[in-house]
C-alpha positions as CSV (number, residue, x, y, z in Angstrom):
1,X,-0.1,0.1,-0.1
2,X,1.2,3.7,-0.6
3,X,2.9,5.6,2.3
4,X,1.7,9.0,1.3
5,X,-0.9,10.3,-1.5
6,X,-0.7,13.8,-2.8
7,X,-4.2,14.9,-3.6
8,X,-4.1,16.8,-6.9
9,X,-7.4,18.8,-6.5
10,X,-9.3,21.1,-4.3
11,X,-12.9,21.2,-2.5
12,X,-15.0,18.6,-1.7
13,X,-13.5,16.1,-3.9
14,X,-10.3,16.5,-2.3
15,X,-11.7,16.3,1.1
16,X,-13.4,13.0,-0.1
17,X,-10.3,11.5,-1.1
18,X,-8.4,12.9,2.4
19,X,-11.2,10.9,4.3
20,X,-10.4,7.7,2.4
21,X,-6.6,8.0,2.8
22,X,-6.8,8.5,6.4
23,X,-9.2,5.4,6.9
24,X,-6.7,3.3,5.2
25,X,-3.8,4.8,7.3
26,X,-2.1,6.8,4.5
27,X,-0.6,10.1,5.1
28,X,-2.0,12.9,2.7
29,X,-0.4,15.9,1.1
30,X,-2.8,18.6,0.1
31,X,-1.8,21.0,-2.7
32,X,-3.3,24.6,-3.1
33,X,-3.5,27.6,-4.9
34,X,-2.9,30.9,-3.0
35,X,-6.8,31.3,-3.2
36,X,-7.0,28.0,-1.5
37,X,-4.8,28.6,1.5
38,X,-7.3,28.0,4.0
39,X,-9.6,25.5,2.2
40,X,-10.6,22.5,4.5
41,X,-8.5,19.9,2.9
42,X,-5.3,22.1,3.6
43,X,-6.6,22.3,7.2
44,X,-6.8,18.5,7.5
45,X,-3.9,17.1,5.6
46,X,-0.6,15.9,7.2
47,X,1.3,18.2,4.9
48,X,0.5,21.0,2.5
49,X,2.1,22.5,-0.5
50,X,1.4,26.1,-2.1
51,X,1.5,25.2,-6.0
52,X,1.0,28.5,-7.5
53,X,-1.3,31.6,-7.8
54,X,-5.0,31.5,-8.2
55,X,-5.6,30.6,-12.0
56,X,-5.9,26.8,-12.3
57,X,-3.6,27.0,-15.3
58,X,-0.6,28.1,-12.8
59,X,-1.4,25.7,-10.1
60,X,-3.6,22.9,-10.1
61,X,-2.8,22.3,-13.9
62,X,0.7,23.0,-13.3
63,X,2.3,19.5,-13.7
64,X,6.1,20.4,-13.0
65,X,4.7,22.2,-9.8
66,X,2.7,18.9,-8.7
67,X,5.6,16.6,-9.5
68,X,7.9,19.0,-7.3
69,X,5.4,18.9,-4.6
70,X,5.7,14.9,-4.6
71,X,9.5,14.9,-4.5
72,X,9.9,17.3,-1.6
73,X,7.1,15.6,0.5
74,X,8.0,12.2,-0.7
75,X,4.6,11.1,-1.7
76,X,4.6,8.0,-4.0
77,X,1.2,8.2,-5.4
78,X,-1.0,11.1,-6.7
79,X,-4.9,11.1,-6.6
80,X,-6.2,13.4,-9.2
81,X,-10.1,13.6,-8.1
82,X,-12.1,14.6,-11.1
83,X,-11.6,17.6,-13.5
84,X,-8.2,19.2,-13.7
85,X,-5.5,16.5,-14.6
86,X,-7.8,13.4,-13.7
87,X,-7.9,12.5,-17.7
88,X,-4.5,14.1,-18.6
89,X,-2.6,11.1,-20.0
90,X,0.5,13.0,-20.3
91,X,0.4,13.7,-16.6
92,X,0.1,9.9,-15.9
93,X,3.2,9.3,-17.9
94,X,5.3,11.9,-16.3
95,X,4.4,10.6,-12.9
96,X,5.4,7.2,-14.0
97,X,8.9,8.5,-15.3
98,X,9.2,9.8,-11.7
99,X,8.2,6.5,-10.3
100,X,5.1,8.1,-8.8
101,X,2.1,6.0,-8.9
102,X,-1.1,7.6,-10.7
103,X,-4.4,6.5,-9.1
104,X,-6.3,6.0,-12.1
105,X,-6.1,3.9,-15.5
106,X,-3.2,3.7,-17.6
107,X,-2.2,6.5,-20.0
108,X,-3.1,4.2,-22.9
109,X,-6.7,3.6,-21.4
110,X,-7.1,7.4,-20.7
111,X,-6.1,8.1,-24.4
112,X,-8.5,5.7,-25.9
113,X,-11.5,6.9,-24.2
114,X,-10.5,10.6,-24.1
115,X,-10.7,10.5,-28.0
116,X,-14.5,10.0,-28.7
117,X,-13.9,8.4,-32.2
118,X,-11.5,5.9,-30.8
119,X,-13.6,5.3,-27.9
120,X,-16.8,4.6,-29.9
121,X,-14.8,2.1,-32.0
122,X,-13.4,0.3,-28.9
123,X,-17.0,0.3,-27.5
124,X,-18.1,-1.5,-30.6
125,X,-15.3,-4.0,-30.5
126,X,-16.0,-4.9,-26.9
127,X,-19.7,-5.5,-27.6
128,X,-20.8,-2.2,-26.2
129,X,-24.3,-1.0,-28.0
130,X,-23.6,2.5,-29.7
131,X,-25.7,5.3,-31.3
132,X,-25.9,4.8,-35.2
133,X,-23.6,7.1,-37.0
134,X,-20.1,7.8,-38.7
135,X,-17.2,5.3,-38.3
136,X,-14.6,8.0,-37.8
137,X,-13.7,11.6,-38.2
138,X,-16.0,13.4,-40.7
139,X,-13.6,15.7,-42.6
140,X,-15.9,17.5,-44.8
141,X,-19.4,19.2,-45.2
142,X,-20.2,17.0,-48.2
143,X,-19.6,14.0,-46.2
144,X,-21.4,15.1,-43.3
145,X,-24.3,15.6,-45.3
146,X,-24.1,12.2,-47.0
147,X,-24.3,10.8,-43.4
148,X,-27.1,12.8,-42.4
149,X,-29.0,11.5,-45.5
150,X,-27.9,8.0,-44.7
151,X,-29.1,7.8,-40.8
152,X,-31.7,10.5,-41.2
153,X,-32.1,13.7,-39.6
154,X,-31.9,15.0,-37.0
155,X,-28.2,14.1,-36.3
156,X,-25.5,15.4,-33.7
157,X,-22.3,16.9,-34.9
158,X,-19.7,16.3,-32.1
159,X,-16.0,17.2,-31.3
160,X,-13.8,14.1,-31.0
161,X,-11.8,15.5,-28.4
162,X,-14.8,17.3,-26.7
163,X,-16.6,17.1,-23.5
164,X,-19.2,19.3,-21.5
165,X,-21.4,20.1,-24.5
166,X,-18.6,22.0,-26.3
167,X,-18.1,21.4,-29.8
168,X,-21.9,19.8,-30.1
169,X,-24.3,21.1,-32.7
170,X,-27.7,19.4,-33.9
171,X,-28.5,19.7,-37.4
172,X,-32.3,19.1,-38.2
173,X,-31.9,19.1,-42.1
174,X,-29.5,19.0,-44.6
175,X,-30.2,22.9,-44.9
176,X,-28.8,23.1,-41.1
177,X,-25.9,20.8,-41.7
178,X,-23.3,23.3,-43.1
179,X,-23.4,25.8,-40.3
180,X,-23.7,23.1,-37.5
181,X,-20.6,21.4,-38.7
182,X,-18.5,24.4,-39.3
183,X,-19.5,25.8,-36.0
184,X,-19.1,22.4,-34.3
185,X,-15.3,22.3,-35.7
186,X,-14.6,25.7,-35.0
187,X,-15.5,25.3,-31.2
188,X,-13.8,21.9,-31.1
189,X,-10.7,23.7,-32.2
190,X,-11.1,26.8,-30.0
191,X,-11.8,24.6,-26.7
192,X,-9.6,21.5,-27.4
193,X,-7.1,22.3,-29.8
194,X,-8.6,19.7,-32.2
195,X,-11.4,20.5,-34.6
196,X,-12.1,16.8,-35.5
197,X,-15.8,16.0,-35.6
198,X,-18.1,12.9,-36.1
199,X,-21.6,12.5,-36.3
200,X,-24.2,10.5,-34.6
201,X,-28.1,10.2,-34.9
202,X,-29.7,12.6,-32.5
203,X,-32.0,10.9,-30.2
204,X,-35.2,13.2,-29.6
205,X,-36.1,12.2,-26.1
206,X,-33.3,10.1,-24.2
207,X,-32.6,9.7,-20.6
208,X,-28.9,9.7,-19.8
209,X,-28.1,6.5,-18.0
210,X,-24.7,5.8,-16.7
211,X,-22.9,2.5,-15.5
212,X,-20.3,2.5,-12.6
213,X,-17.3,0.1,-13.0
214,X,-14.0,-0.6,-11.1
215,X,-11.4,-2.8,-12.2
216,X,-8.0,-3.7,-11.1
217,X,-6.1,-4.0,-14.3
218,X,-5.6,-7.9,-13.8
219,X,-8.5,-8.9,-15.6
220,X,-11.2,-8.5,-12.6
221,X,-13.7,-5.9,-13.0
222,X,-17.3,-5.2,-11.4
223,X,-20.1,-3.0,-12.0
224,X,-21.8,-1.0,-9.1
225,X,-25.2,-0.9,-11.4
226,X,-26.8,2.4,-13.1
227,X,-27.4,6.1,-12.4
228,X,-29.9,8.2,-13.9
229,X,-28.2,11.8,-14.6
230,X,-30.8,13.2,-16.9
231,X,-31.7,16.4,-15.1
232,X,-29.0,18.5,-16.9
233,X,-28.6,22.4,-17.9
234,X,-26.4,23.0,-20.8
235,X,-24.9,19.6,-20.7
236,X,-24.2,19.9,-17.1
237,X,-25.7,17.3,-14.5
238,X,-27.7,19.0,-11.2
239,X,-29.3,15.8,-10.2
240,X,-28.5,12.2,-10.3
241,X,-30.1,8.9,-9.2
242,X,-29.0,5.3,-8.4
243,X,-30.3,3.1,-9.5
244,X,-32.1,4.4,-12.7
245,X,-35.7,4.4,-11.7
246,X,-37.2,3.8,-15.2
247,X,-34.9,1.1,-16.7
248,X,-36.3,-2.4,-15.8
249,X,-34.0,-4.2,-13.4
250,X,-33.3,-7.2,-15.6
251,X,-32.1,-4.6,-18.3
252,X,-29.8,-2.9,-15.8
253,X,-28.1,-6.0,-14.9
254,X,-27.6,-7.0,-18.6
255,X,-26.0,-3.6,-19.4
256,X,-23.9,-3.7,-16.3
257,X,-22.5,-7.1,-17.2
258,X,-21.8,-5.8,-20.7
259,X,-19.9,-2.9,-19.0
260,X,-17.8,-5.1,-16.5
261,X,-17.1,-7.6,-19.2
262,X,-15.7,-5.2,-21.4
263,X,-13.5,-3.7,-18.5
264,X,-12.3,-7.2,-17.8
265,X,-11.2,-7.5,-21.7
266,X,-9.4,-4.1,-21.5
267,X,-7.8,-5.3,-18.0
268,X,-8.9,-1.6,-16.8
269,X,-7.7,-0.7,-13.6
270,X,-9.5,1.9,-11.3
271,X,-12.8,3.7,-11.2
272,X,-14.6,4.5,-14.4
273,X,-18.1,5.6,-15.9
274,X,-19.7,4.2,-18.9
275,X,-22.3,7.1,-20.3
276,X,-25.3,5.9,-22.2
277,X,-28.3,7.5,-24.0
278,X,-31.6,5.6,-23.3
279,X,-34.4,5.6,-25.6
280,X,-37.4,3.5,-26.3
281,X,-36.0,0.6,-24.2
282,X,-32.4,0.8,-25.9
283,X,-29.0,1.8,-24.7
284,X,-26.5,3.7,-26.8
285,X,-22.6,4.4,-25.5
286,X,-21.6,7.9,-25.9
287,X,-18.4,7.9,-24.0
288,X,-16.6,6.7,-21.1
289,X,-15.0,8.7,-18.2
290,X,-11.9,7.3,-16.8
291,X,-11.9,9.0,-13.4
292,X,-14.0,9.2,-10.3
293,X,-17.6,11.1,-11.1
294,X,-19.0,13.9,-9.2
295,X,-21.9,11.6,-8.6
296,X,-20.4,8.4,-7.3
297,X,-21.7,8.9,-3.6
298,X,-25.3,7.5,-5.0
299,X,-23.6,4.4,-6.1
300,X,-21.8,4.2,-2.8
301,X,-25.0,4.4,-0.9
302,X,-26.9,1.6,-2.8
303,X,-24.0,-0.9,-2.8
304,X,-22.2,0.1,0.5
305,X,-18.8,-0.1,-1.5
306,X,-16.3,2.7,-1.1
307,X,-15.3,3.6,-4.8
308,X,-12.4,5.7,-3.7
309,X,-11.1,3.1,-1.5
310,X,-10.9,0.5,-4.3
311,X,-9.3,3.0,-6.6
312,X,-6.4,3.4,-4.4
313,X,-5.9,-0.2,-3.6
314,X,-6.2,-1.3,-7.1
315,X,-3.6,1.5,-8.1
316,X,-1.3,0.0,-5.3
317,X,-1.3,-3.4,-7.1
318,X,-4.1,-5.1,-5.3
319,X,-6.7,-7.1,-6.7
320,X,-10.4,-6.0,-6.1
321,X,-11.6,-6.5,-2.7
322,X,-15.2,-7.5,-4.3
323,X,-16.3,-9.8,-6.9
324,X,-19.8,-9.3,-8.8
325,X,-21.4,-11.7,-6.6
326,X,-20.8,-9.6,-3.6
327,X,-22.5,-6.3,-5.0
328,X,-26.1,-5.9,-3.8
329,X,-28.3,-3.3,-4.3
330,X,-30.2,-1.7,-1.5
331,X,-32.7,1.0,-1.8
332,X,-32.7,4.1,-3.9
333,X,-30.2,7.5,-3.5
334,X,-30.5,10.8,-5.2
335,X,-27.7,13.4,-5.2
336,X,-28.0,17.3,-5.8
337,X,-25.4,19.7,-6.7
338,X,-25.6,22.6,-4.8
339,X,-23.9,25.6,-6.6
340,X,-22.9,29.0,-5.5
341,X,-25.0,30.6,-8.2
342,X,-28.2,32.7,-8.6
343,X,-31.0,30.1,-8.8
344,X,-32.7,31.9,-11.8
345,X,-29.7,33.2,-13.8
346,X,-27.2,30.8,-12.8
347,X,-24.7,33.6,-12.6
348,X,-21.7,32.8,-10.4
349,X,-22.2,34.0,-6.9
350,X,-18.7,34.0,-5.1
351,X,-18.2,35.5,-1.7
352,X,-18.1,34.8,2.1
353,X,-20.3,32.3,3.6
354,X,-21.6,34.2,6.7
355,X,-23.8,31.4,7.9
356,X,-23.7,27.6,7.3
357,X,-26.1,24.8,8.5
358,X,-26.0,21.8,6.4
359,X,-28.8,19.2,6.4
360,X,-28.5,15.9,8.6
361,X,-30.2,12.8,10.0
362,X,-30.9,9.2,8.9
363,X,-30.1,8.5,5.3
364,X,-28.4,12.0,4.4
365,X,-24.8,12.6,3.3
366,X,-23.2,15.8,2.7
367,X,-19.9,16.1,0.8
368,X,-18.7,19.5,1.2
369,X,-15.6,21.2,2.1
370,X,-16.9,24.9,2.8
371,X,-17.7,26.1,6.4
372,X,-19.1,29.4,8.1
373,X,-16.6,32.2,7.4
374,X,-15.0,30.5,4.3
375,X,-14.8,32.7,1.3
376,X,-15.7,31.1,-2.3
377,X,-13.0,32.2,-4.7
378,X,-14.2,33.2,-8.0
379,X,-11.5,31.4,-10.0
380,X,-13.0,27.7,-9.8
381,X,-16.2,25.9,-10.5
382,X,-19.1,27.1,-8.1
383,X,-19.8,23.7,-6.1
384,X,-20.6,24.3,-2.6
385,X,-21.3,20.8,-1.8
386,X,-23.5,17.6,-2.8
387,X,-26.5,16.6,-0.8
388,X,-27.2,12.9,-1.2
389,X,-30.2,11.1,0.3
390,X,-31.0,7.4,0.6
391,X,-34.3,5.7,1.2
392,X,-35.6,2.1,1.2
393,X,-37.6,3.3,-1.6
394,X,-37.7,5.9,-4.2
395,X,-40.5,7.7,-2.6
396,X,-38.8,7.6,0.9
397,X,-35.7,8.8,-0.5
398,X,-37.7,11.7,-2.2
399,X,-39.3,12.6,1.1
400,X,-36.0,12.4,2.6
401,X,-34.3,14.7,-0.2
402,X,-37.3,17.2,0.5
403,X,-36.7,17.4,4.1
404,X,-32.9,17.8,3.8
405,X,-33.1,20.5,1.2
406,X,-35.6,22.5,3.2
407,X,-33.3,22.6,6.3
408,X,-30.0,23.1,4.4
409,X,-29.1,26.8,4.9
410,X,-26.1,28.7,3.2
411,X,-26.1,32.6,3.9
412,X,-23.8,34.9,2.5
413,X,-23.7,34.1,-1.2
414,X,-26.7,32.8,-3.5
415,X,-27.2,29.1,-4.2
416,X,-29.2,27.0,-6.3
417,X,-30.8,25.6,-3.2
418,X,-34.3,27.4,-4.0
419,X,-34.1,25.5,-7.4
420,X,-34.2,22.2,-5.8
421,X,-37.0,23.3,-3.5
422,X,-39.2,24.0,-6.5
423,X,-37.8,20.6,-8.5
424,X,-38.6,18.4,-5.5
425,X,-42.1,19.3,-5.6
426,X,-42.7,19.0,-9.5
427,X,-44.8,16.2,-10.3
428,X,-42.7,15.2,-13.4
429,X,-39.7,14.9,-11.1
430,X,-41.7,13.1,-8.4
431,X,-42.7,10.8,-11.1
432,X,-39.5,10.3,-12.6
433,X,-41.1,11.5,-15.8
434,X,-38.1,13.6,-17.6
435,X,-35.2,13.3,-20.4
436,X,-32.1,15.1,-20.8
437,X,-34.1,18.0,-22.3
438,X,-36.9,18.4,-19.4
439,X,-35.1,21.0,-17.0
440,X,-33.9,23.2,-19.8
441,X,-37.6,23.5,-21.1
442,X,-38.8,24.0,-17.4
443,X,-36.4,26.6,-16.9
444,X,-37.5,28.5,-20.0
445,X,-41.0,27.7,-19.1
446,X,-41.1,28.9,-15.3
447,X,-38.4,31.8,-15.8
448,X,-39.6,35.2,-14.5
449,X,-40.8,37.9,-16.9
């Protein structure tokens, strides 16, 4: 096992990893920018190192500074959390060159799944169902129009190296294809330095369903069931559930085993999430995230398996501590992401938290690194924390979540808590009757004049 882990992240995920390390008897190193000197994970870590000024490009994304921090503290492993360098194959390779373990998959697997075209090709080879579309990069408008004609409009033009909705455009007809194609390529080049795009059939009212997997790189892998992440705004998830409430359990087990089997064939190591669109009873692969997900707590709640523990353990060369037969599902869990944003305009709201009272009680978990008096900096994402509720049934979970949202208090900054107070009372949300477009349509429909 590792003796000391450097946590190359900030906020709630840095604290989450730190807690797992402490429970495993592993010393921790917190790194931070000058803006995060008073962060909770910095206060609780065994050691801390300032790695640069406020901009992430000069601190949390500064690979030489992170490697130097490892060398001066003697850290023998790095946990990247999510975001920042968590899916950076170059970072994983540089750490290996310095004989420092990267707590995540191999650089090779990061590269395969980071390229959306190669990921889709790999998924097909592994027997994972995919959205119909181009076999690889589409280089010209003429080819794009031919593909649109072959599969039928609407189609989606997507950045090969993309994510988060950037470099993604819908063409509803041949007349719209030229603009969609050129815009997607331009956005992809600007955002990712790679203008490559591919085309998929556009599903009209799909749900976003994903499967949590963990492998040990030795041919062993398990799935921890499904999550429904369909409530999204601008392709960013705001509400996640486990297990997916509208997919028959037999079908969930089937897609889960397909994913776990694929990871065994790949000899994948660490945590990963295979994401699908689900429409008319069929799953369609869209991408794989080769890291810990923001929404991993809901899977932990329904399986009682510590995903971060397994990540660290397999990165140290151990086999998975669990077999698929050990994975049992109990109840239902929902997570909502509480951001420091205006709940109507979603404008960021950095500032000092003047009063903080997190929810509690049976079946409630808070993953957050803020505290009363903490100043939320304007330089990073606006996540205050994650509120997760668990119940024996989805109905009990919703009631518990409703109670927890109502008792959660954050003063001094605007938050998205009022949005969730509205959503938890919406008939469609209560019934689970929504798709990936529902939230944006709801916000447009209820926006104050």
